[in-house]
C-alpha positions as CSV (number, residue, x, y, z in Angstrom):
1,M,0.0,0.0,0.0
2,I,1.4,3.4,-1.0
3,S,-0.3,6.2,0.8
4,Y,-0.2,10.0,0.1
5,L,2.9,11.3,1.8
6,K,3.0,15.0,2.4
7,G,6.1,16.9,1.2
8,K,7.5,14.0,-0.8
9,M,6.8,15.2,-4.3
10,K,8.2,18.0,-6.5
11,Y,5.5,19.2,-8.9
12,T,7.2,22.3,-10.3
13,I,10.6,24.0,-10.4
14,S,9.3,26.4,-7.6
15,K,9.5,25.4,-3.9
16,K,6.7,27.8,-3.0
17,A,4.5,26.7,-5.9
18,N,5.1,23.1,-4.8
19,E,3.5,24.0,-1.4
20,K,0.4,25.3,-3.2
21,I,0.2,22.2,-5.5
22,E,0.7,20.0,-2.4
23,K,-2.4,21.6,-0.7
24,D,-4.4,21.1,-3.9
25,M,-3.5,17.5,-4.1
26,E,-4.6,17.0,-0.5
27,L,-8.0,18.5,-1.1
28,I,-8.4,16.6,-4.4
29,C,-7.6,13.3,-2.7
30,E,-10.0,14.0,0.2
31,E,-12.9,15.0,-2.1
32,I,-12.4,12.0,-4.3
33,K,-12.3,9.5,-1.4
34,K,-15.4,11.2,0.0
35,S,-17.3,11.0,-3.3
36,I,-16.0,7.6,-4.4
37,P,-15.8,5.4,-1.2
38,D,-14.4,2.4,-3.0
39,T,-11.4,4.2,-4.4
40,I,-8.4,1.9,-4.8
41,S,-5.9,4.4,-6.1
42,I,-5.5,8.1,-7.0
43,I,-2.8,8.8,-9.5
44,L,-1.3,12.1,-10.8
45,T,0.0,12.1,-14.3
46,G,1.1,14.7,-16.8
47,G,3.6,17.5,-16.3
48,F,2.9,17.9,-12.6
49,S,3.8,14.3,-11.9
50,R,7.3,14.8,-13.5
51,G,8.1,18.1,-11.8
52,E,7.4,20.1,-15.0
53,G,4.0,21.4,-14.0
54,P,3.6,25.0,-15.3
55,V,2.5,27.6,-12.7
56,K,2.3,31.4,-12.8
57,L,2.7,33.8,-9.9
58,I,0.0,36.5,-10.2
59,N,-0.6,39.0,-7.4
60,K,1.4,36.8,-5.0
61,K,-0.7,33.8,-5.8
62,Y,0.3,30.7,-7.8
63,Y,-2.0,29.6,-10.6
64,P,-1.5,26.2,-12.4
65,Y,-1.8,26.4,-16.1
66,N,-4.7,24.5,-17.7
67,D,-5.2,21.3,-15.7
68,Y,-4.2,18.5,-13.2
69,D,-4.4,15.1,-14.8
70,I,-5.9,12.8,-12.2
71,Q,-6.6,9.1,-12.8
72,V,-8.8,7.4,-10.2
73,I,-9.1,3.6,-10.0
74,S,-12.2,2.3,-8.1
75,K,-14.0,-0.9,-7.8
76,T,-17.1,0.5,-9.6
77,K,-17.2,2.5,-12.8
78,L,-18.1,6.1,-12.7
79,S,-19.9,7.6,-15.7
80,K,-18.4,10.4,-17.7
81,E,-21.2,12.7,-16.6
82,D,-20.6,11.9,-12.9
83,S,-16.8,12.3,-13.2
84,D,-17.3,15.6,-14.9
85,R,-19.6,16.7,-12.1
86,L,-17.1,15.7,-9.5
87,S,-14.3,17.5,-11.4
88,I,-16.4,20.7,-11.5
89,E,-17.2,20.5,-7.7
90,I,-13.5,20.0,-6.8
91,S,-12.4,22.7,-9.2
92,K,-14.8,25.2,-7.5
93,K,-13.5,24.2,-4.1
94,L,-10.0,25.0,-5.3
95,G,-11.3,28.4,-6.5
96,Y,-11.8,27.7,-10.2
97,K,-14.8,27.3,-12.6
98,G,-13.7,23.9,-14.0
99,I,-14.9,22.5,-17.3
100,I,-18.2,24.3,-17.0
101,N,-16.2,27.3,-18.4
102,F,-15.9,25.6,-21.8
103,Y,-19.4,25.3,-23.2
104,P,-20.8,27.4,-24.7
105,F,-17.4,28.8,-25.5
106,K,-16.7,32.5,-24.9
107,K,-13.2,33.7,-25.7
108,E,-13.4,36.7,-23.3
109,E,-13.9,34.2,-20.4
110,Q,-10.8,32.1,-21.1
111,K,-8.5,33.7,-18.5
112,L,-5.4,32.1,-17.1
113,Q,-6.8,32.4,-13.5
114,E,-10.1,30.8,-14.4
115,N,-9.3,28.3,-17.1
116,F,-7.9,25.6,-14.8
117,Y,-9.8,22.4,-14.5
118,I,-9.2,18.8,-13.2
119,D,-9.0,16.3,-16.0
120,L,-10.5,13.5,-14.0
121,K,-10.8,10.0,-15.2
122,V,-12.4,7.2,-13.1
123,D,-11.8,3.6,-14.2
124,T,-11.8,0.1,-12.8
125,P,-8.7,-2.2,-12.5
126,N,-10.1,-4.1,-15.5
127,D,-10.2,-0.9,-17.5
128,L,-6.5,-0.5,-17.0
129,K,-5.8,-3.8,-18.7
130,K,-7.6,-2.5,-21.8
131,L,-5.7,0.8,-22.3
132,L,-4.7,1.4,-25.9
133,P,-1.2,2.2,-27.3
134,R,-1.2,5.9,-26.4
135,I,1.5,8.2,-25.1
136,R,-0.8,8.9,-22.1
137,T,-0.9,5.1,-21.4
138,I,2.9,5.0,-21.1
139,E,2.9,8.2,-19.0
140,L,0.3,6.6,-16.6
141,K,2.3,3.4,-16.3
142,K,5.8,4.8,-16.0
143,Y,5.8,8.5,-15.4
144,S,3.0,9.0,-12.9
145,Y,2.8,9.5,-9.2
146,I,0.6,7.6,-6.6
147,L,-1.2,10.2,-4.5
148,F,-3.2,7.7,-2.6
149,G,-3.8,3.9,-2.3
150,E,-2.4,0.9,-4.1
151,D,0.0,0.9,-7.0
152,V,-2.0,-0.9,-9.7
153,R,0.0,0.3,-12.6
154,D,1.4,-3.2,-13.3
155,L,-2.1,-3.9,-14.7
156,I,-1.5,-1.4,-17.6
157,P,-0.2,-3.0,-20.8
158,E,3.4,-2.6,-21.7
159,Y,3.9,-0.4,-24.7
160,K,7.1,1.1,-26.1
161,L,7.5,4.7,-27.2
162,E,9.2,3.8,-30.4
163,E,6.2,1.7,-31.3
164,M,3.6,4.4,-30.8
165,P,1.3,4.8,-33.8
166,L,1.7,8.0,-35.8
167,S,-2.0,8.6,-35.1
168,E,-0.8,10.0,-31.8
169,G,1.1,12.7,-33.5
170,A,-1.8,13.4,-35.9
171,K,-4.3,13.9,-33.1
172,L,-1.9,16.0,-31.2
173,L,-1.2,18.4,-34.1
174,L,-4.9,18.7,-34.8
175,D,-5.9,19.2,-31.2
176,R,-3.4,22.0,-30.8
177,M,-4.4,23.8,-34.0
178,S,-8.0,23.6,-32.7
179,Q,-6.9,25.3,-29.5
180,M,-5.2,28.0,-31.5
181,I,-8.6,28.7,-33.1
182,E,-10.5,28.5,-29.8
183,Y,-8.3,31.0,-27.9
184,F,-7.4,33.5,-30.6
185,S,-9.7,36.5,-31.3
186,K,-9.5,38.9,-34.1
187,E,-11.4,41.3,-31.8
188,D,-8.7,41.0,-29.1
189,K,-11.0,39.1,-26.7
190,H,-8.2,36.7,-25.9
191,D,-6.1,36.7,-22.8
192,K,-2.5,37.3,-23.9
193,E,-1.0,35.2,-21.1
194,F,-3.2,32.2,-21.9
195,L,-2.8,32.6,-25.6
196,T,0.9,32.4,-25.1
197,Y,0.4,29.1,-23.3
198,I,-1.6,27.9,-26.3
199,I,1.2,28.9,-28.7
200,Q,3.6,26.9,-26.5
201,Q,1.2,23.9,-26.7
202,A,1.4,24.1,-30.5
203,Y,5.2,24.1,-30.4
204,A,5.2,21.1,-28.0
205,A,2.9,19.2,-30.4
206,I,5.2,20.0,-33.3
207,C,8.2,18.7,-31.3
208,T,6.4,15.5,-30.2
209,S,4.9,14.7,-33.6
210,L,8.2,15.1,-35.4
211,L,10.1,13.0,-32.9
212,L,7.5,10.3,-33.3
213,V,8.3,10.3,-37.0
214,S,12.0,9.9,-36.3
215,G,11.4,7.3,-33.6
216,K,13.3,9.5,-31.0
217,Y,10.4,10.8,-28.8
218,E,10.9,10.7,-25.1
219,I,8.5,11.6,-22.3
220,G,9.0,15.1,-20.8
221,Y,8.9,18.6,-22.2
222,K,12.6,19.3,-21.6
223,N,13.8,15.9,-22.7
224,S,12.0,16.0,-26.1
225,M,13.0,19.6,-26.7
226,L,16.7,18.8,-26.2
227,I,16.5,15.8,-28.5
228,F,14.7,17.8,-31.2
229,K,17.3,20.6,-30.9
230,K,20.1,18.2,-31.3
231,N,18.6,16.4,-34.3
232,Y,16.4,18.9,-36.2
233,K,18.8,19.8,-39.0
234,T,19.9,16.3,-39.8
235,D,16.6,14.4,-39.3
236,F,14.3,17.0,-41.0
237,P,16.4,18.8,-43.6
238,E,13.4,19.6,-45.8
239,L,11.6,21.3,-42.9
240,F,14.9,23.0,-41.8
241,K,15.1,24.7,-45.2
242,V,11.6,26.1,-44.8
243,I,11.6,26.9,-41.0
244,P,15.3,27.1,-40.0
245,S,14.4,28.6,-36.5
246,L,11.8,26.0,-35.5
247,D,14.1,24.3,-33.0
248,K,14.8,27.7,-31.4
249,K,11.1,28.6,-31.1
250,I,10.4,25.2,-29.5
251,E,13.2,25.7,-27.0
252,E,12.1,29.3,-26.2
253,F,8.5,28.3,-25.5
254,I,9.2,25.1,-23.7
255,K,11.5,26.9,-21.3
256,W,8.8,29.5,-20.8
257,K,6.2,26.9,-20.0
258,I,8.4,25.3,-17.3
259,D,9.2,28.7,-15.8
260,P,6.6,31.2,-17.1
261,K,7.8,34.6,-16.0
262,K,7.6,37.3,-18.6
263,L,6.1,36.6,-22.0
264,P,8.5,35.6,-24.8
265,N,7.1,38.3,-26.9
266,K,4.7,41.1,-25.9
267,D,3.3,41.0,-29.5
268,V,1.3,37.8,-28.8
269,V,-0.7,38.1,-32.1
270,K,2.5,38.2,-34.1
271,E,3.7,35.0,-32.3
272,W,0.4,33.4,-33.0
273,F,0.8,33.8,-36.7
274,I,4.4,32.6,-36.6
275,A,3.2,29.5,-34.7
276,R,0.2,29.1,-37.1
277,D,2.5,29.0,-40.1
278,S,4.9,26.6,-38.5
279,I,2.3,24.1,-37.4
280,L,0.7,24.1,-40.8
281,E,4.0,23.5,-42.5
282,V,4.9,20.7,-40.1
283,S,1.4,19.2,-40.5
284,K,1.9,19.0,-44.3
285,Y,5.2,17.2,-43.7
286,F,3.8,15.0,-40.9
287,F,0.7,13.8,-42.8
288,N,2.8,13.2,-45.9
289,N,4.8,10.7,-43.8
290,F,1.9,9.4,-41.9
291,L,-0.6,8.8,-44.8
292,K,2.0,8.2,-47.5
293,K,0.3,10.8,-49.6
294,E,1.7,13.8,-51.5
295,I,0.5,16.8,-49.6
296,N,1.6,20.1,-51.1
297,N,-1.0,22.6,-50.0
298,I,-4.0,23.3,-47.7
299,T,-6.5,21.6,-50.0
300,D,-4.4,18.4,-50.0
301,L,-4.1,18.5,-46.2
302,S,-7.8,19.0,-45.5
303,K,-8.8,16.3,-48.0
304,N,-6.4,13.7,-46.7
305,I,-7.4,14.4,-43.1
306,L,-11.1,13.9,-44.1
307,E,-10.3,10.6,-45.7
308,M,-7.8,9.2,-43.2
309,R,-10.2,7.0,-41.2
310,K,-8.4,3.8,-41.8
311,D,-4.8,5.1,-41.1
312,F,-6.0,7.1,-38.1
313,Y,-8.1,4.5,-36.3
314,M,-6.7,1.1,-37.3
315,P,-3.9,1.0,-34.7
316,Y,-6.4,1.4,-31.9
317,L,-9.1,-0.7,-33.5
318,K,-6.8,-3.7,-33.9
319,E,-5.8,-3.5,-30.3
320,I,-9.4,-3.2,-29.1
321,I,-10.4,-6.3,-31.1
322,K,-7.3,-8.2,-29.9
323,K,-8.1,-7.4,-26.3
324,K,-11.7,-8.4,-26.6
325,S,-11.2,-11.6,-28.6
326,G,-7.6,-12.6,-27.6
327,I,-6.9,-13.1,-31.3
328,N,-5.0,-10.8,-33.6
329,F,-7.4,-10.0,-36.5
330,S,-5.1,-7.5,-38.2
331,N,-6.2,-8.4,-41.7
332,I,-10.0,-8.1,-41.1
333,S,-10.1,-5.3,-38.6
334,V,-10.9,-2.9,-41.4
335,I,-14.4,-4.3,-41.7
336,F,-15.2,-2.9,-38.3
337,L,-14.4,0.7,-39.3
338,P,-17.9,1.5,-40.6
339,I,-19.3,0.2,-37.3
340,L,-16.9,2.4,-35.3
341,T,-18.0,5.4,-37.4
342,L,-21.6,4.8,-36.7
343,I,-20.9,4.5,-33.0
344,M,-19.1,7.8,-33.0
345,K,-21.8,9.5,-35.0
346,Y,-24.4,8.2,-32.5
347,K,-22.4,9.3,-29.5
348,Y,-21.8,12.7,-31.0
349,Y,-25.4,13.4,-31.8
350,K,-26.4,12.2,-28.4
351,R,-23.9,14.6,-26.9
352,L,-25.3,17.5,-29.0
353,K,-28.8,16.7,-27.7
354,S,-27.5,16.7,-24.1
355,L,-26.2,20.3,-24.8
356,G,-29.6,21.3,-26.1
357,I,-28.7,21.2,-29.8
358,T,-31.1,19.3,-32.1
359,Y,-29.3,18.6,-35.4
360,K,-30.5,15.7,-37.6
361,R,-28.5,16.5,-40.7
362,L,-26.9,13.4,-42.2
363,F,-23.3,13.7,-43.4
364,F,-21.1,11.6,-45.6
365,N,-19.1,8.5,-44.7
366,S,-16.7,9.9,-42.2
367,S,-16.6,10.3,-38.5
368,P,-17.5,13.7,-36.9
369,D,-14.0,14.4,-35.6
370,L,-12.4,14.0,-39.0
371,I,-15.0,16.4,-40.6
372,I,-14.3,18.9,-37.8
373,F,-10.5,18.6,-38.3
374,A,-10.8,18.9,-42.1
375,S,-12.8,22.2,-41.5
376,L,-10.1,23.3,-39.1
377,I,-7.4,23.5,-41.9
378,Y,-9.5,26.0,-43.9
379,L,-10.5,28.0,-40.9
380,I,-7.0,28.5,-39.5
381,T,-5.8,29.7,-42.9
382,G,-8.8,32.0,-43.6
383,I,-8.2,34.4,-40.8
384,E,-6.4,37.1,-42.7
385,N,-9.5,37.9,-44.8
386,N,-13.0,37.6,-43.5
387,E,-14.4,37.1,-47.0
388,S,-11.8,34.5,-48.0
389,E,-12.7,31.3,-49.9
390,N,-11.2,29.3,-47.1
391,I,-13.7,30.5,-44.6
392,E,-16.5,29.4,-46.9
393,K,-14.9,26.0,-47.3
394,S,-14.5,25.6,-43.6
395,R,-18.2,26.6,-43.0
396,I,-19.5,24.1,-45.6
397,L,-17.6,21.2,-43.9
398,L,-18.4,22.2,-40.4
399,K,-22.1,22.5,-41.3
400,K,-22.2,18.8,-41.9
401,V,-21.8,18.1,-38.2
402,Y,-22.9,21.4,-36.5
403,P,-25.7,23.9,-37.1
404,V,-23.5,26.6,-38.4
405,K,-25.0,30.1,-38.9
406,S,-21.9,32.3,-39.1
407,E,-20.3,33.9,-42.1
408,N,-17.3,35.8,-40.6
409,W,-14.2,34.3,-39.1
410,E,-14.7,35.4,-35.5
411,D,-18.2,33.9,-35.1
412,L,-17.3,30.8,-37.1
413,S,-14.3,30.2,-34.9
414,L,-16.7,30.1,-31.9
415,E,-19.0,27.6,-33.6
416,Y,-15.9,25.5,-34.5
417,A,-14.9,25.6,-30.8
418,N,-18.4,24.5,-29.7
419,A,-18.4,21.6,-32.2
420,Y,-14.9,20.5,-31.2
421,I,-15.7,20.7,-27.5
422,A,-19.0,18.8,-28.0
423,F,-17.2,15.9,-29.6
424,F,-14.0,15.7,-27.5
425,L,-15.4,16.4,-24.1
426,Q,-17.4,13.2,-24.3
427,K,-16.3,9.7,-23.5
428,I,-15.8,7.9,-26.8
């Protein structure tokens, strides 16, 4: 039995910030044990479990950036709705709004001091055995910290970083581009501090995805940044010619994340556009390698993302079928893809209904997330001109999965954020 031991964990590079995080962990553990009496284990994962947790000192008070990743193992399963409810309750007791601050999305409300939430997952020991080949699975097994209870991490399957599917990098790049859309405002409604954090997230995704391509990725912001810095020019000569300073930008923003004092650049909007151009260029390179398709422009990128269902989902689908049947059906797993798509459509529409959105429009043979991501590529490139052709292309795609009414970039970006949140804040 490993119990929660006060003062035995370094969450950040700041001793005083560690004291604040320590108190937060105590409260989180007590609230979870109260609400889930049959809790077996409470595990902290993510940056705070490795001593790389980002915090900011504002008016003599430390604020954690973004979230605490908390994995609870209990004897009984807790629904996504119940775990979200508990997450919000605990977040409020810590002085934050929690995930309730995300939908419907309002850019002016996304402040650093308020955007914090607890990313709370509640599973059973049997669920641990079924975890898929994801980076977060390896983080949970090998780079996490037991806050309370038994160490049940030996139940988690053994995966190797060098064997991670490139789907991991694809999802990461698209998620971070989505965040860039969510938190940027042409009307300056964004919080500069938090938008800088989002820019950093984009550079971290670039670093991770490219290191997955080269087979050199390692867990940890600083570790991966140093590896990328050492190998960028030799491993990615094509990208180096186009973005010669990419390794320096990654280093600058990763260092700022770990110790976020003054902003790397007061002109955050300028930095956003630099990061936007970089992540798009890297995405063309990455998806070219991932999908084995020639991707030369934005149209190619959006089209191939829309049609990447097999490449994107097959690594996970094979593992799911193998764990359920005990047999490796690699050659016939593809026949289950249409079923998976139907399930995702159903869950998404059910989620929209729970949010008070009735939308019965049928869309073509793709899953909602890929349509949303295909729309993203046009939206993030249509920002310079509100009347651009790319905004219309984005709107047409997004309308297949969400009741879009907007014509201009600012409003359409809000509808994109709501569609994205509706899909990804559910349990798939």
